[in-house]
C-alpha positions in Angstrom: 22.0 -37.4 -45.2 19.9 -39.4 -42.8 20.2 -37.2 -39.7 18.4 -39.5 -37.3 21.5 -42.0 -37.5 24.1 -39.5 -36.8 25.7 -39.2 -33.4 25.2 -36.1 -31.4 28.9 -35.1 -31.6 28.7 -35.1 -35.4 25.4 -33.2 -35.3 26.9 -30.5 -33.2 29.8 -30.2 -35.5 27.6 -29.9 -38.4 25.6 -27.3 -36.6 28.5 -25.2 -35.7 29.4 -25.3 -39.6 25.8 -23.7 -40.2 23.6 -26.9 -40.7 20.2 -26.0 -39.2 18.8 -29.3 -39.7 21.6 -30.7 -37.5 20.2 -28.5 -34.7 16.6 -29.6 -35.4 17.5 -33.1 -35.2 19.4 -32.5 -31.8 16.2 -30.5 -30.6 14.0 -33.4 -31.8 16.2 -36.1 -30.2 16.6 -34.5 -26.6 13.7 -31.9 -26.6 11.2 -33.7 -24.7 13.5 -35.2 -22.2 15.1 -31.6 -21.4 11.3 -30.2 -21.2 10.3 -33.2 -18.9 13.4 -32.6 -16.7 12.3 -28.7 -16.2 8.7 -29.6 -15.8 9.0 -32.0 -13.0 10.5 -29.2 -10.9 8.5 -26.1 -12.1 5.2 -27.7 -12.6 3.8 -24.7 -14.9 3.7 -25.2 -18.7 4.5 -21.4 -19.5 7.6 -21.3 -17.0 8.8 -24.6 -18.4 8.6 -23.3 -21.8 10.5 -20.2 -20.9 13.4 -22.0 -19.2 13.5 -24.7 -22.0 14.1 -21.9 -24.4 16.9 -20.5 -22.1 18.6 -23.9 -22.3 18.5 -24.2 -26.1 19.6 -20.6 -26.2 22.5 -21.3 -24.2 23.6 -24.1 -26.3 23.3 -22.2 -29.3 25.4 -19.4 -28.0 28.0 -21.9 -26.7 28.3 -23.6 -30.1 28.3 -20.2 -32.1 31.0 -18.7 -29.9 33.1 -21.8 -29.8 32.8 -22.3 -26.2 31.2 -25.8 -26.4 33.7 -28.6 -26.0 32.5 -31.9 -27.2 33.3 -34.6 -24.8 30.7 -37.5 -26.3 28.3 -36.8 -23.3 25.7 -34.1 -25.1 22.8 -35.5 -23.3 24.3 -35.2 -19.9 25.5 -31.5 -20.7 22.1 -30.4 -22.1 20.4 -31.9 -19.0 22.8 -30.2 -16.5 21.9 -26.9 -18.2 18.4 -27.6 -17.9 18.9 -28.3 -14.1 20.9 -25.1 -13.5 18.6 -23.0 -15.6 15.7 -24.2 -13.4 17.4 -23.7 -10.1 18.4 -20.2 -11.4 14.7 -19.6 -12.1 14.0 -20.5 -8.5 16.7 -18.3 -7.1 15.6 -15.6 -9.1 11.9 -15.7 -8.0 13.3 -15.7 -4.3 15.6 -12.6 -4.7 13.1 -10.3 -6.6 9.3 -9.8 -6.6 7.9 -9.7 -10.2 5.2 -7.7 -11.5 2.9 -10.3 -12.8 1.2 -10.2 -16.3 -2.1 -11.7 -14.7 -2.4 -8.3 -12.9 -2.0 -6.3 -16.1 -4.6 -8.6 -18.1 -7.0 -8.0 -15.2 -6.6 -4.4 -15.3 -7.1 -4.1 -19.0 -9.9 -6.8 -19.3 -12.4 -5.2 -17.1 -12.5 -8.0 -14.8 -12.3 -7.1 -11.3 -9.7 -9.1 -9.2 -10.7 -9.4 -5.5 -6.8 -9.8 -4.8 -6.0 -6.3 -6.3 -7.2 -2.8 -4.8 -7.8 0.1 -7.0 -4.2 1.4 -6.6 -2.8 -2.0 -7.7 -5.2 -2.0 -10.7 -4.1 1.6 -11.7 -0.4 0.7 -11.5 -1.1 -2.4 -13.6 -2.8 -0.6 -16.0 0.0 2.1 -16.4 2.6 -0.6 -16.6 0.6 -2.4 -19.4 0.5 1.1 -21.5 4.2 1.5 -20.9 4.8 -2.1 -21.9 2.7 -1.7 -25.2 4.8 1.5 -26.0 8.0 -0.1 -25.5 7.0 -3.0 -27.8 6.3 -0.7 -30.5 9.9 0.8 -30.1 11.4 -2.8 -30.6 13.0 -3.5 -34.1 10.4 -5.0 -36.2 11.7 -8.5 -36.4 11.9 -8.6 -32.5 8.2 -7.3 -32.2 7.0 -10.0 -34.9 8.5 -12.7 -32.9 7.2 -11.5 -29.8 3.7 -11.1 -30.9 3.7 -14.5 -32.7 5.0 -16.1 -29.5 2.7 -14.2 -26.9 -0.3 -13.3 -28.8 -0.5 -16.3 -31.2 0.9 -18.8 -28.9 3.2 -20.3 -31.6 6.2 -22.6 -31.0 9.5 -21.4 -32.0 9.6 -24.1 -34.8 6.3 -22.5 -36.1 7.7 -19.0 -35.8 10.7 -19.8 -37.8 8.7 -21.5 -40.5 6.2 -18.3 -40.5 9.1 -15.8 -40.7 11.5 -17.7 -42.9 14.2 -18.0 -40.5 16.1 -20.7 -38.6 14.7 -21.7 -35.2 18.0 -20.2 -33.5 17.2 -16.9 -35.2 13.9 -16.9 -33.7 14.9 -17.8 -30.5 17.5 -15.0 -30.5 15.2 -12.3 -31.6 12.7 -13.3 -28.9 15.4 -13.3 -26.1 16.6 -9.9 -27.5 13.1 -8.5 -27.5 12.7 -9.6 -23.8 16.3 -8.0 -23.0 15.3 -4.8 -24.7 11.8 -4.6 -22.9 13.5 -5.1 -19.7 16.0 -2.3 -20.4 13.2 0.1 -21.6 10.8 -0.6 -18.7 13.4 -1.2 -16.0 11.2 -4.1 -14.5 11.5 -7.7 -14.0 9.9 -9.4 -17.0 9.7 -13.3 -16.9 11.7 -15.0 -19.6 
């Protein structure tokens, strides 16, 4: 089957029936434009990556739960989801201050950050230790995906290939890992 010639609606239907290649085709077809839509507003590669993942996870969840209703306008739908996810990101930033990972890195790397006082460095170091312990309590498959994504900087496609699972499974495991860490640490962890 030549996937590049198939309409989005048929690809979505195939994906709903379990055809992972149909999802990969949709991702390849629309991924760059969706990423660009987010990046224009966010102007930060890492945050854009996180929002981008959320958009595709929403699509996966919608299809798998049967909530996605094909109206022949998938591109418009996925871009609307991207815009909404970007706006949610900014709203979330305004509502709750976030403990930034950069502070934890500074605390553990031995580099002094003039913007942090001794108490803030100690808090950041403690938070890092708690986070490392929480990661160890994650299920093995979630811990692996988290490490491959954060430490190795791998894309979800690379993670899927490395672990021998589908891309949506890799995305889901990462999402569950973050959710579990939020629950265990009771802090705001950026997606």
